[in-house]
N, C-alpha and C positions, 0 to 999 in steps of 0.2 A: 503494500499499500504506500503509495507517495502523496505529498500534498502539492498540489499545482496552483500556481497564482493565478489569476484570471486572464492576465496576458498570454501566459504559455497553453490554456487549454486548448484542445484540436478536436476536431471533428472525429468521432469513431473510440474516443477513450471511453473506457467503462468504469460508470461511476461505484464507490466502495460504500458509500452511506445515501440512504434516501434524501429526497428534496421534499419538503413541505411548502404550501403556500402560508400566507398570514393567518389564515381559517384554519391551517391544518390537513389541507386537502394534499394527499399524495401526489405530486405533479412527477417526478421521476423517480424509481424503483432502483435499487441497487443491481449489479450488473446492467442498467441501461446504457446504452451507448450514446456517448453525445452529440446532439445535431447540433447546425449553429443556432436555429432558435433557440434550443437550448441553452447555448453559452450565451447567447444576448438575453436570455432569461436570468441568468447566473448573475450578470454585471448588472441588470434593473434592480435584482434582490438587493444589490449593496455587499454581496459576500467577496471576500477576499482571494477565494477560490475553492477548489473542492478536493477530496480525498479520492484518488483515483486508484484502480486497481491495475497492477502492471499486466503485461499481455500474456502470459503463463500463470498467474496468481488465480486460484478459485477464491469464490465471494468467501470472507470470513465469517465467522459463525455470529450470528447476531438473533437474541430472544425479541419476543412481541412485547416484552417487559421494557427491551433496549431500545427498540422503535418508538414505542409508545413515550418514552422520557425525552426521545429527540423531538417528536410532534408536538410535547408538551411545551418542551423548550421555545421553539418556532413559534408557537400562538402567543405563548405568555411575554414573550421579547416585546412583538409588536403593540401586545396590550399595556404593558410598563412603560414604553416609550411615548404613547400619546397620554397616559397618566402622568406621567412624571413631567413632561412637556405643557400639560394643562396645569399641575401644580404651580410651574414656574410661574407661568403668567396669568393665571386666575388667584391663584393663592388660596386654595381651598381644592379638597380632593373630588373628584367625580365619580369614579366605580375602583378607589383604592378597597372598599371593603370587600366587593366580589372578588377583585385579584386577589388578595389575601386571603379569603375565603377559599378559592379553587387550588392554591397552593397547599393549604393544609387538609383539603380533601385528599389531593392527591399523594400528596407527600410528609402531613403531618401526623397521618394514622397508621403509618406502616409497622408491622410487627415481625419486619426482617430486613436485611440490608440488602441494599441496591447497588446496582453498580454505577458510579457517579462519574459519566463522560464529559469531559469539557468538551465546549462547544469553540468553534474559531471565532475570533472576535477582531474586527478591523478598529482603530482609531475611532471612527464614527459611532460605532455600534457598542465600544468597550462596558461603558455606564450601564447600559439597561441589561447587557447580559450578564455584566455582575452582580448590578441590584438583585436580579432574578436568582441568581445562581445563590448567594447569600442570603437572601429570602426562603430559598428551598432548604438549604442548610440550618437554617435557623429553625424551620419546621420541622425538621427530622431528630435534631438534637434536643428540642423542647418536649417531644414527645417522647422520647427516650428518657427525660429527666421526670416526665411525670406532672409537668406544669397544667395549671389549672387554662381553659381555652382563653379565658380573657387575657392571661398573660402572656399564652402562644401567640394570640392575635397581636397583641402589642411589640412583642418580640419581631416576628415577621416583618410586619410594617414599618420596624424600624429598619430592619436588614432592606427593605426594598428601596425607602426613601434617604439612606445614610450618607449616598453620595451626591443628592441632589443639588448640593452647593454647587458641584463642578460644571454643571449646565448652565451656571449663569456665567461660566467664564467665557472670554471670546475662544473662537474658534479655533483659531492659531494655538492659543495656549492649550486648548484641550486634546488635540491631536497629535501635540508631542508626547502622550502618554508618560510614561515611566523617563523618558529622555529629558527632564527637566534641569535646566541649570539652578544654582542653589539660588538665586535671584526668583528664577520662575517660580521653583519651589514655594517661596516665602508668597507669592503673589497667589499661586494656586491654594496655599492653606487661607487665605482671607475671603477667598470665593466660597472654599468648602465651610468656614466658619459661618458665613451670611446665611448657608441652607440652614441652619438651626433656625433663625426669624420666619422661613418658609413653614418649617415643619411645625413650630409653635404656633402659629398663628391658623395652619390649617387641620391640626388635631388638638386642640387648647382642652378639648373633655378628656384627654387621654394624655398627660404631661409626662407619662413614662417613656412615651414614644421619643421625643425630645430629648431626655434624659439618656435614655439609652443610648442614641446616636451621639450626643456630645461627648459624654462619658468614655465612648470607644475612641473616636477621633481623636480627644485627649491625650489617653493613655498608650494608643499606639503611638500617635506623636511623641510621646515622652519616653517611650522604649527605644525608639531609634534612636533618641539621644542618650540613650543609656540610664534613664531614670525609671525607677519601678514603682508601683503603688506602694505607700505605705501602709504596714503590714499585709502584704500579700494580695489576693483576690479576694478572700474572704468577706471583706467588707464592701465589696461590690454590690450595685444590685444586678441580679441573675441577668437582666436583659443584656447589660455590657458584656458579662462574662461569655454568655453565647456569641454574641455579635464580634467580640473581639476573635474567637476561634474560626467563625464562621468567614469573615470578612478575610483574614490573614491565609487561613488555607485556600480559599478560591483566588485570591490575588496570585499565591507562589504559584500555581497549579493550572493558572489559565495559558490558554493556548492564544499567539496574537502573531504578527508579522514582525516584532520588533526586539523580541526577547525569549530566549528558550525557557519553557517552561519546567518548572522543579517536577519528580515526580511526586505522586501522592505518600511514597514512602518518605521521601526528603522531606516533604512538608511536615508529616505526621511526626519524623524523628525531632525536626524542630519545634514543634508545638510541646514535644513531649520534654526537650531539652531547658524549656524555660518555664517551669512551673510557677514562677513567681508573675509573671505577667498572664498565662494561660490557666485558666484552672483545671488540674488535672481531672475532676469530675465531668467538666465539659467537654475535656479532650476525648474521654473515655467514651462520652455519649456519641462522641462523632465516630467513635470505631465500631460502635455498637451499630450505627447507620448506613453505613457504605462498605464495601467490600473492599480491601487493601491486599493481602497475600491470599490468593484463592489458587486451589489445587490447579498444577500447569503453570503457574508464573514462573517465568526464568528470572532467575536473580544472581547479584553480584556478592561476595563474601569478603569478611575483612580478612582472609588469608589469601587473598586473591584469585581465590578458584571461582567458577562460576557454576551453577545448580538449577535443579528443577524443585519446585516445593510441590510434594507429593500428599501433605498432609497438612490442614491449616490449624492452628491455634487459637480456638476462640477464647482461651483466659489468657493467650499474650499473643497478641497477634504478628509481633515481631520475631517471635521464635517457634516459625514451624518446624516440620519434619521436611527434611532438603536431601533430593538426590544429587551428589556432588560429580560432575561430569567426567572430572579428569581419572578418578579410578571407580567409577559406579558406586563408591560407597555412599550408605546412608548416615546422616546425621539428624538426631534429633536434638534442636538447638535448647530445647527447654530441658533436656536432661544430661546429654553428655556433648555439648555444644564446645566445652573447653575454650571459653572466652571468643569464641567465633561468632560473628553477628553479619546480621544482611546489612550491607551497606548503602545498595540503590536495587531499583529492577533494571532489568537489561531493555533496551529501547527495542523490541519486536515487535512491530505493529503490522506484521503481514504473515504471509503463508508461503512465502516462496518455495520453502524446501518442499511443498507440493505441487505437481506439474500438473495443470488442466490441457491435457492433452487435445481435447475440442477446441479450446482458445486459440491454440498452437497451430491452429491449420488456415485460418488467416492471417496470419504474420510472415512478411516479407523477410527474410533473414539474409 
């Protein structure tokens, strides 16, 4: 599987992932061959590119649940885009309660882990996709934490609106994404803080929404400067504790065209390594919400070896049973790992080890 930018898309390339319109209608299924009309449509959708199957690569496995996850993201991003822009200009919500209720309905009542598949983001749509994913993560974690529905609603809403201040910044500043100079970062911080006034006015009957957003942004800003909250996270409101984990995890793992994302495992290890800012109970709720090291996952070990996860460990997600490639030995990292740790997952996004002979028939060599 390859990521191909818009300008490099060619007629006849096969899609690795489905494409939906803003209403959730399937436009192009996996394995569909791109036409010129399809390429034009992708560019009109504002996508920065597509995942494309290589000529001999079979369709990678994708469950109905995974496809629904992508469909939901597509629909919800357009809804959030409209709603956040409405909030900026009208200073009041229009359909926020409906959007939040839908997020909770789909991802705030699960009693199982899901594959949290990141979507591609451009500089233009980063805020909207980030806001959705943070809201979804908040929904899942608040469910695991068994919070009351009212509190869950407030935290998910805070997740969706926490970056609204960025939408008031000039377009040129927003499009720089993470590549901000020190002066531009200070300027962007001012816009982000100004977003608190929008949220306070729009949700004045729910002050915890603004409080959660403000605490989170301030605490993460302090953390970047090396300052930890006095007394740890225990005295913080639950909303801020949840939002800090969701915001950081999604920011680290987001896929875009200007920065290599961290793997989910790298992001999790970062959260676990900083208990002074990221509440361990909330991080554990994240672990219980999404799949990290499932059976069949290829990993890199601290002893320099590579291996395959053959039995996940629900009690300690970072210590599964592993098949080491070099000598086919089996290592139970929880029992006899001898100090060996998983350093990261291997970036194996395709099935090129399996040859699709039918697909090769139409390829000129």
